[in-house]
N, C-alpha and C positions, 0 to 999 in steps of 0.2 A: 129300838136303838137304830140310829143311822149306820149304814155300812160303810166300810172304808172306801168301797168303789165309788160312792157318790161323791165323797170328798175328793177323790182323784179325778173324777170327770170334771168337776167344777174347777179345780186346779189347772187341768189340762186346757180346758177351754179358756180360762183367764191368760194362761200363759201363751197360747197360740195367737189369741186376739191381741195381746201386748206386742208379741213379735210382728205380727202383720202391720200393726199401727206404727210400730218403730221403723219399719222399712219403708212404708208407703206414704207416711205423712211428711209435709214440708214445714209446717209449723213447729217452732221450738217447743211450745206448750203442749201440743198434740204428742210429740215425741216424749216429753217428759212424763205425760199421763200414761202413755204406753209402756214406759220404763216402770212406773208405779205398778201397773197391772201384773207385770213379769215378777217384781219382787213380792208383791202380795200373793201371787200363786205359790211361791216358794215358801212363804211363811205359812200358808194353809197346810202344805205338806208337812212341814215341820210339826205343827200342832197335831194334824191328823196321825201321823206316824207315832208321835209320842203317846197319843190317847190309846192306840190300838196294839202297839207293841210293848209299850213300857208304861202301863196305866197308873203306877204307884210313884213313878219318877217324874221329875219336871224338866229334865234337860231340853227337851223339844220346846217346851213353853219358854224357857228362858232364851233359847235360840231365837224363837219367833219375836220375843220382847226386844232383844238386841237387834234383830233385823228391822223392827219398826223403828227403833231409835236412829238407826244407821240411815233408814229411808228418809226420816224426817229431816236430818242433817243435810242429806244429799239434795233434797227438795229445796231447803232454804238456799244453799249455795247456787243450785241450778237456777232458781228464780232470781237471785241477784245478778247473775250472769245475763240472764234473758232481759231483765229491766236495763242493764248497761247496754246490751246490744240494741235494744229498741231506742234508747235515748241517742245512740250514735247513728243508727242507720234509719230509723223511722219505721221499720217493720221487723217481723221476727222469723223471716223465711230462712231456712237452713242454707239454701243456695246463696244467699246474700251474705251470710256470715263469713264467707271466704274473703270478702272485701275489708274485713277487719284487720287483716295481716298487714304489718308494715306501717 
């Protein structure tokens, strides 16, 4: 049986890689992928804590499924915004997105 610590280590690594990518990347797609890593790390925690703390209940699994659904909707909206930014600007750098004001 896999221990809870292994899930937490993987989740922590994913979370900090996502935060690092979110802060350092200039491409909107890379920032979106980094945000997905952060949200997936949270969903791993929901599922892992549910399995080890309340193994006969499914609240953590439902929260994880709800989080996956919210993440999918967020990704669809973000990709639509990124496509529109690319059509208007010709690139998807975050620094150039401030030109879209006004």
